[in-house]
N, C-alpha and C positions, 0 to 999 in steps of 0.2 A: 504494500500500500504506500509506504513512504517513497519508494522509487517512482510510482505513478504520480504522486503528488509533487515530487521534486521536478518532474518533467513539466509540470504546470506552473512552477514558480513558488510552490509552498514547501519550505524547508524547515524541518524541526531542528532547533538548536540543541546542542548537547546538554544544556542545563534545563531543558523543558521536559516535564513528564509527558507521557502519551496523552493524558487527559488535558493537560495545559495546551498541548499542540492542537488537539481536536477542537478545543474552545476557541482557538484563533481563527477557525473557519466559520464562525457564526455569521459573518457577512457574506458567506458563500452558501446560500440556502440550497443550491443544487448538490453540494458536496457535504454540507454540515451533518445531515442526519445519517448518511451512509458511513461517514468517517467516525462519527460518534458511536454508532452501533458496533462497527468493526472493532474500534478501540475497546469498548466495554466487553464484547465477547472474548476478545483476545486476552484481556487482563483477567477475566474470570477463569478462563481455561488455564492460563499460564501461572497465575498466582493464587487463585481461589479454589483450585481443585475441581472446577466444573468440567463437565464433558465438553470437549471441543466440537462445535458444530461446523465441521469443515464445509459442508454444503452451503450453509448460510454465509460463511466467510467468503467462499468463492463467488456467490451471488453478489455480495456487497462489492467485491473487487471488480466484477463486471459492471456493476452500476457506476462505480467511481470511474472506471475506464471509459465508459460510454457517455458520461455526463459532459455536456459542452462547456 
């Protein structure tokens, strides 16, 4: 996801948490919800012990990729 967003000019700085980075996209309504959901799902799976919903993550990546 970060590589896709970097190609569009949105770069996460090293001192930003994933949530902070997602919050910077609030002025980008076409991306904001997909990036926010992706970030939440990833964090829950990576750090919270939740089951990773790979199908949903893939769908969100496609949504981000196809958003103008």
